[in-house]
C-alpha positions, 0 to 999 in steps of 0.5 A, spaced: 500 500 499 505 504 501 509 503 494 501 505 491 500 511 495 507 514 493 506 512 486 500 517 485 503 522 490 508 523 484 503 523 479 499 528 482 505 533 482 507 531 475 500 534 473 500 540 477 506 543 472 500 542 467 495 545 470 498 551 471 499 551 463 492 550 462 490 556 467 495 561 464 493 559 456 486 560 458 487 567 463 491 568 456 485 567 452 480 570 457 484 577 457 484 577 449 477 576 449 474 582 454 479 588 451 477 587 444 470 585 446 470 590 451 473 595 447 468 594 441 461 594 445 463 600 448 465 604 441 459 601 438 455 603 443 458 611 444 458 611 436 450 610 436 449 614 442 452 619 439 452 618 432 459 619 430 459 614 425 464 607 425 470 613 428 468 610 436 468 603 434 474 603 430 478 607 435 475 603 442 477 597 439 484 599 437 485 602 444 482 594 446 487 591 442 493 593 444 491 592 451 489 585 451 496 585 448 499 588 453 496 585 458 498 578 455 505 580 454 505 582 463 502 575 463 508 572 459 513 576 463 517 572 468 516 575 475 521 576 479 520 574 486 523 579 492 
């Protein structure tokens, strides 16, 4: 029984790294979708409200894309541990 428990612990330890990478990939996808979608929806709303044509939609969409990639860049940078 003791051998089986140590094997299970070793297997769970190996899979722990996979879950961290899966969480990181999920976070990257969600951040991009949220930033781009938020910029697009805000631009559409403001364009309809202010009757400005597609100007604010394009501007806020580009801002959302830039914010999304900046946040992904920050997520993927190695963190210094002090």
